[in-house]
N, C-alpha and C positions, 0 to 999 in steps of 0.2 A: 436703324436697321434691326436692330434688337427687337424693338416692339413689332416689327413686321413678322419676324421670325417666331416670336411669341404667338401673336395672333394666327398665323399660319398652322402652327403646331396644335393649338387649341382646335381650330376648325377641322384639322385632320383627325384629331381625337373623336370629334363628333360626326364627321361626315366621310371619313376615309374610306369606309366599306362602300360607298358609292361611286368611288373612283375605279378605273381599270386596275388590273394585277399590275401591270408594268408602271402605272402612275403611282400606286401605292409603294411599290418597291423602291422607285427612284426616289420618290418623295421621302420616304423612310431612311433611305441611305445618306440623302443630302442633309435632311434637316435634323434627323435623330441620331444617326451615326457619324455625322459631320464628315462625309467624304467629300472629296472635291469632284466637279463636273468631270474632269480628267479621269479621275480614279474610277468613277462609276462607268464612264465610256469604255474604258479599257477592260473592265470586268464583264461589261455587257456585249463588247465587240461591235459598238456603234460610234459614231461620231460625238465629241463633245456637244457640237450644236443640237444633235438628235436628243441627247439628254435634257439639254436646256429647253428645248421645245416642249419636251414631255412635261417637265416641271412647270412650265408657264401654263400649260393647258390645265394640269392638275390645280395650280393655285387659283386659275380663273374659275374653274369648277367649283371649287371650295368658296371663294367668295361670292359666286352665285347662288349657291345653296343658302349660305347664310342671308344674303340679301332677299331671298324669297320666303325663308322660314323664320328668322330672327331668333332661331333657337339659342345660339351662343349669347346674345345680348341679354336674353331673358335669363339665362343662366348666371351671368355675370352680375346681373342687377339682384337676383334672389341671393346670390352667395354675398353680396355687399350688405344686404338686409340681415342675413343671419349673423354676419359678423357684428353688426350694430346691436343686435339683440344680445349676442353673447357678451359684448361690452357692458351693455345696461346691466345685465344680470350679474356679472362680476362686480360692477360697482354697487349694485344694490346689497350684495353680500356682506359690505364692509359698512353698511348704514344701519341705522335703526330708525323705528318709528315711521313717520309720515314720508320721509324722504325715500326711504326704501320701498314704502307702497307706491309712491309715485312712479318710481323707476320700473317696478315690476308691471304696473299698469300699462306704461309706455311699451314695455317688451311684449306684453300680451297683445296689445293693440297692432304691434307690427307683425306678430305671428299670425294674426286674423288677417291682416293685409296680404300676407303670402298666399293664403288659402283662396283668396278670391281675386 
């Protein structure tokens, strides 16, 4: 369940502005402020089921946006490559001679792959 929450909050960071104002508000309260459905419903003056329905629509929209664009998947992939490059360069700092040159070449190659 935690993985689902993490995924949805990441999608919200990228696509949240595409949701309606109420969807954004309820999503933020539920996922970021950790309020319960009942607490949100009481504050909004609607039923708990109304809040749940709004959250389900928001979640569905966020997942649809990602399915159509793949923006978050590309971001995560790029972030992973950047982490790999950082690791290679840190290792290269501790080496001398051919080993360092080889790691630096590999890091440069990975950077070039990010460009294209």
